C-alpha positions as CSV (number, residue, x, y, z in Angstrom):
1,M,-4.0,13.8,32.5
2,K,-3.0,13.0,29.1
3,T,-3.5,9.7,27.2
4,A,-0.5,7.6,26.1
5,Y,-1.5,8.4,22.7
6,E,-1.3,12.4,23.3
7,L,2.0,11.8,25.1
8,A,3.6,9.8,22.2
9,M,2.2,12.5,19.6
10,E,4.0,15.3,21.7
11,R,7.3,13.0,21.7
12,L,7.1,12.5,18.0
13,E,6.4,16.3,17.3
14,K,9.5,17.0,19.5
15,A,11.4,14.8,17.4
16,N,10.2,15.3,14.1
17,G,8.5,18.8,14.1
18,P,4.8,19.4,13.9
19,T,2.7,16.7,12.3
20,K,0.7,17.7,9.0
21,K,-3.0,17.3,9.3
22,L,-4.9,16.0,6.2
23,T,-8.0,17.9,4.8
24,S,-11.1,15.7,4.3
25,E,-10.5,15.9,0.7
26,Q,-7.1,14.5,0.9
27,K,-8.3,11.7,3.2
28,T,-10.9,11.0,0.6
29,Q,-8.2,10.9,-2.3
30,I,-6.2,8.6,-0.2
31,A,-8.9,6.1,0.6
32,D,-9.9,6.2,-3.3
33,I,-6.1,5.4,-4.0
34,E,-6.3,2.6,-1.6
35,K,-9.4,1.1,-3.1
36,V,-8.2,1.5,-6.6
37,Y,-4.7,-0.4,-5.9
38,E,-6.4,-3.0,-3.7
39,A,-8.6,-3.8,-6.6
40,K,-5.7,-4.1,-9.0
41,I,-3.9,-6.3,-6.6
42,A,-6.9,-8.6,-6.1
43,E,-7.4,-8.9,-10.0
44,L,-3.5,-9.7,-10.3
45,K,-4.0,-12.3,-7.9
46,L,-7.0,-14.0,-9.5
47,S,-5.1,-14.0,-12.8
48,F,-2.1,-15.7,-11.6
49,E,-4.0,-18.2,-9.4
50,S,-5.6,-19.3,-12.6
51,R,-2.2,-19.4,-14.4
52,M,-0.3,-21.1,-11.5
53,Q,-2.8,-24.1,-11.5
54,T,-1.5,-24.8,-15.0
55,A,2.1,-25.1,-13.9
56,Q,3.5,-28.4,-14.6
57,T,6.8,-28.0,-12.4
58,R,7.7,-26.7,-9.2
59,E,10.2,-24.4,-11.0
60,E,7.5,-22.9,-13.1
61,W,5.3,-22.5,-10.2
62,D,8.0,-20.7,-8.2
63,A,8.8,-18.5,-11.3
64,M,5.1,-17.5,-11.4
65,Q,5.1,-16.9,-7.5
66,A,8.1,-14.7,-7.9
67,E,6.7,-12.7,-10.7
68,L,3.4,-12.3,-8.9
69,A,5.3,-10.9,-5.8
70,A,7.5,-8.5,-8.0
71,K,4.1,-7.2,-9.7
72,I,2.3,-6.7,-6.4
73,A,5.5,-4.7,-5.0
74,S,5.4,-2.7,-8.1
75,L,1.8,-1.8,-7.4
76,E,2.2,-1.0,-3.8
77,E,5.2,1.3,-4.7
78,Q,3.0,3.0,-7.2
79,R,0.2,3.5,-4.5
80,E,2.6,4.9,-2.1
81,K,3.9,7.5,-4.4
82,E,0.4,8.6,-5.3
83,K,-0.4,8.8,-1.7
84,E,2.7,10.7,-1.1
85,K,1.6,13.2,-3.7
86,V,-1.6,13.7,-2.0
87,W,-0.1,14.0,1.3
88,N,2.4,16.8,0.1
89,A,-0.1,18.8,-2.0
């Protein structure tokens, strides 16, 4: 008897074609990319936290919050592009 996971994977392969398996080297590269970008995001958040404490108005704080969100989104996009390169290699 197949597990629910195995059945779901079979349906996914029927719909999208066979899934690609990552090599152990690719898995390591992706894990390294994750670590690097998580560190960059954490560093960015710490930097902005100290700056945000100096905000004197709500508008200033909101602007800094929006800037932080945009920079995090940019880093996440870069991370996904790098992971995609490894995945397609």
